[in-house]
Structure formats: C-alpha cells, structure tokens
C-alpha positions as CSV (number, residue, x, y, z in Angstrom):
1,M,-87.1,26.4,64.5
2,P,-89.8,23.4,64.5
3,R,-93.2,25.1,63.4
4,Q,-96.2,24.8,65.7
5,I,-99.7,25.2,66.2
6,G,-100.5,26.0,69.8
7,F,-98.3,23.7,71.7
8,Q,-98.2,20.9,68.9
9,T,-95.0,20.7,67.0
10,R,-95.9,19.7,63.3
11,D,-92.2,18.6,62.3
12,A,-91.2,15.0,62.7
13,E,-87.9,13.1,62.0
14,V,-88.3,9.2,61.4
15,E,-85.1,6.9,60.4
16,R,-85.3,3.4,59.4
17,N,-82.2,1.1,58.9
18,T,-82.9,-2.9,58.1
19,R,-81.0,-5.6,55.9
20,E,-83.0,-4.4,53.0
21,T,-83.1,-0.7,52.9
22,Q,-81.5,2.2,54.9
23,L,-84.5,5.3,54.9
24,K,-84.3,8.9,56.5
25,A,-87.3,11.3,56.0
26,R,-88.0,14.9,57.6
27,L,-91.6,16.3,57.1
28,S,-93.4,19.5,57.9
29,L,-96.9,19.6,57.7
30,D,-96.8,23.6,57.6
31,G,-94.7,23.8,54.6
32,A,-94.7,25.3,51.4
33,G,-94.9,21.7,49.1
34,E,-90.8,21.9,49.0
35,T,-89.4,18.4,47.9
36,R,-85.8,16.3,48.3
37,I,-86.3,12.8,47.9
38,D,-84.2,10.3,46.2
39,V,-84.7,6.8,47.7
40,G,-82.9,5.3,44.5
41,V,-86.2,4.6,42.2
42,P,-86.9,7.9,40.4
43,F,-90.3,6.9,39.3
44,L,-90.9,6.3,43.1
45,D,-89.3,9.8,43.9
46,H,-91.8,11.2,41.5
47,M,-94.8,10.1,43.3
48,L,-93.3,11.1,46.4
49,E,-92.6,14.6,45.3
50,Q,-96.8,14.8,44.0
51,T,-98.1,13.6,47.5
52,A,-95.8,16.0,49.3
53,R,-96.1,19.3,46.7
54,F,-100.1,18.9,46.9
55,A,-100.5,18.4,50.7
56,G,-98.5,21.3,51.2
57,F,-95.5,19.6,53.1
58,A,-91.9,20.3,53.2
59,L,-90.5,16.6,52.7
60,E,-86.9,15.4,52.7
61,L,-86.6,11.8,52.3
62,A,-83.6,9.9,50.8
63,G,-81.9,6.7,51.2
64,K,-81.3,3.2,49.3
65,G,-82.4,-0.2,49.1
66,D,-82.0,-3.8,47.8
67,L,-83.1,-2.9,44.7
68,E,-80.4,-5.9,43.2
69,V,-83.5,-8.0,44.5
70,D,-86.3,-5.8,43.1
71,D,-88.6,-2.5,43.7
72,H,-90.5,-4.2,46.5
73,H,-88.5,-3.7,49.7
74,L,-87.8,0.1,48.8
75,T,-91.4,0.9,48.0
76,E,-92.9,-0.9,51.2
77,D,-90.5,0.9,53.4
78,A,-90.6,4.0,51.9
79,G,-94.7,4.1,52.7
80,I,-93.4,2.9,56.5
81,V,-91.1,6.1,57.0
82,F,-93.6,8.3,55.1
83,G,-96.2,7.1,57.3
84,Q,-94.5,7.0,60.4
85,A,-93.6,10.5,60.0
86,L,-96.8,11.8,59.8
87,S,-97.9,10.2,62.4
88,R,-95.2,11.7,64.3
89,A,-95.8,15.3,63.4
90,L,-99.9,15.0,64.3
91,G,-99.1,14.2,67.4
92,E,-102.0,13.7,69.6
93,R,-104.0,14.5,66.5
94,D,-106.1,17.2,68.5
95,G,-108.3,20.0,66.6
96,I,-107.2,18.6,63.0
97,R,-109.9,18.0,60.4
98,R,-109.3,14.6,60.0
99,F,-111.2,13.5,57.0
100,G,-110.0,14.6,53.6
101,A,-111.2,13.8,50.0
102,A,-110.2,14.5,46.7
103,Y,-110.2,14.0,43.0
104,A,-107.2,14.5,40.6
105,P,-107.2,14.1,37.1
106,L,-104.3,13.8,34.9
107,D,-105.3,13.6,31.2
108,E,-107.2,10.6,30.6
109,A,-106.6,9.2,34.4
110,L,-108.6,10.2,37.1
111,A,-108.1,8.9,40.3
112,R,-110.0,9.6,43.7
113,V,-108.7,9.1,47.2
114,V,-110.4,9.3,51.0
115,V,-108.4,9.7,54.0
116,D,-109.1,9.1,57.7
117,L,-106.6,10.1,59.8
118,C,-108.1,8.1,63.0
119,Q,-105.3,5.9,63.8
120,R,-107.2,3.0,62.8
121,P,-105.4,1.8,59.8
122,Y,-107.2,0.2,56.9
123,C,-106.7,0.1,53.1
124,E,-108.6,-0.5,50.2
125,V,-107.1,0.3,46.7
126,D,-108.7,-0.3,43.7
127,D,-106.2,0.3,40.5
128,N,-109.2,-0.8,38.2
129,G,-106.7,-3.2,36.5
130,K,-104.3,-0.9,35.8
131,L,-101.4,-0.7,38.3
132,G,-99.9,-4.6,37.0
133,G,-96.9,-4.2,35.0
134,K,-94.5,-1.4,34.2
135,A,-93.9,2.4,34.3
136,G,-90.4,2.4,32.7
137,T,-88.5,0.2,34.7
138,Y,-90.6,0.4,38.1
139,A,-93.3,-2.4,38.7
140,T,-96.1,-0.2,39.6
141,E,-97.8,-3.0,41.0
142,N,-95.5,-2.4,44.3
143,L,-97.4,1.0,44.9
144,H,-100.3,-1.2,46.4
145,E,-97.4,-2.1,49.2
146,F,-96.3,1.7,49.8
147,F,-100.1,2.5,50.0
148,R,-101.1,-0.3,52.7
149,A,-97.5,0.5,54.7
150,F,-98.4,3.9,54.8
151,S,-102.0,3.6,56.0
152,I,-100.7,1.3,58.8
153,H,-97.6,3.6,60.0
154,A,-100.0,6.5,59.5
155,G,-102.5,5.4,61.2
156,A,-104.9,5.9,58.3
157,T,-108.3,4.5,57.0
158,L,-107.3,4.9,53.6
159,H,-109.6,4.4,50.3
160,V,-107.6,4.7,46.7
161,D,-109.5,4.2,43.4
162,C,-108.8,5.0,40.0
163,I,-111.8,5.7,38.5
164,R,-110.7,5.6,34.9
165,G,-107.4,5.9,33.1
166,R,-104.8,3.7,30.4
167,D,-101.6,5.1,31.2
168,R,-100.1,3.4,34.0
169,H,-98.1,7.0,35.0
170,H,-101.0,8.7,34.4
171,V,-103.2,6.5,36.5
172,A,-100.4,6.4,39.5
173,E,-99.5,10.0,39.3
174,S,-103.1,10.7,39.4
175,M,-103.6,8.8,42.9
176,F,-100.5,10.4,44.3
177,K,-101.8,13.7,43.8
178,A,-105.1,12.9,45.1
179,L,-103.7,11.3,48.0
180,G,-101.9,14.8,48.8
181,L,-104.7,17.0,48.1
182,A,-106.9,14.8,50.6
183,L,-103.4,14.8,53.3
184,R,-104.1,18.7,52.6
185,E,-107.5,18.7,54.0
186,A,-107.2,16.3,56.8
187,V,-104.5,17.9,58.6
188,T,-105.7,21.4,58.6
189,V,-105.9,22.3,62.0
190,V,-109.7,23.7,62.3
191,G,-110.5,23.8,66.4
192,A,-108.7,22.2,69.6
193,G,-109.7,18.8,71.2
194,V,-109.7,15.5,69.8
195,P,-111.8,15.2,66.6
196,S,-114.3,12.0,67.7
197,T,-117.3,11.7,69.4
198,K,-115.5,9.4,71.9
199,G,-113.5,11.7,73.1
200,E,-110.2,10.1,71.8
201,L,-108.9,8.9,68.7
C-alpha cells in the first residue's frame, strides 16, 4: 500500500529503456533508508545508497548499461531515473519545506549541498579539482553528469561543493551523504499549500 500524506502519494516508480541503458527505480520518500541498488557499477551503487539512507528514502534501483563503452551513460541515466522518481513522488509539492542544506564530513573530506525543489533546474558542482580521475575503476568525473541529470529531472536547483578533501572516494561519498541529508530536509511536509510567494512552483 503506498504511503500517503494527506491526499498525496509519496511513492513512485520509473523505468527507462534506451539503447545504452535499462534502468528501473522504485522510491518512497517516507521510508527508513532501506535500499536495494544494483546498476552494475559498484562505486555508483555505493554512492546512491548513501543518498537514500541519509535522506530516509526507500530506494530500489536496478539495471544495466553499456559499460563496454564506459561509465558515462549509466551514471547520467541513473541521475535521470532517480530525479524522475523523486519528482513523481513529490507530486504537486504542496506543503514541503522545499529548501534543504547540509554538510557531511568523511575523514579529511567535507562537502556541502544546498537544494531547492522549486521545479527550476539548475546545477553547480564545485569539486575543488578532486573528482578528475578514478576511484578504483570508476571515473569519478562522471559524477558531474549524475548531479546535472538529477537536478534537471528532479526539478531542483542544486549546489554541490567540496570544501576540502584529498581522497576521491571520500570526497564523492561526502557529497552524496550531504545530498541525502539536504533532500531529507527539503521533502519534509511542514504545512499545506505551495511553498512559494508566487502561488505556484
């Protein structure tokens, strides 16, 4: 049975099938951080798990992609599917806090994420020069494509900043944890009506 707040369902399912990737997501905004993620790239699975867990979402995301080419298409399309699922689960976005901001440290790394679920996509990622290269076999520079795709399809203004860090894994993970914490705040229902002085988002 879908979880509901008022008359608004806070669950969504999304499927995306292209010649490059095949992905399916199920998302509940009112979960308990439980995840089942397998997109064929263990590092990306690990990052997505961090976001869902710290957002308090229930997230299932599975699929595959043309990894014989590289990680790029799968990373971008995971952002598309996750963003679409979030947007659908939010519905009309009535009553949500809308804004969220969080810091997350991981050892020497510290990241900040600020999000506005305003339905005006915009994305700025400042990795402080830390995501050019690989964590294991994964090209972490592709994470820029994830954040951009997520922002567009979630309808979110998103600012992701690496304040400091040395280890690429730590930098990336602190970003995804901060994203989860910021989303947890932004999707919280705090009242009724559209959270905008304009009367609509």
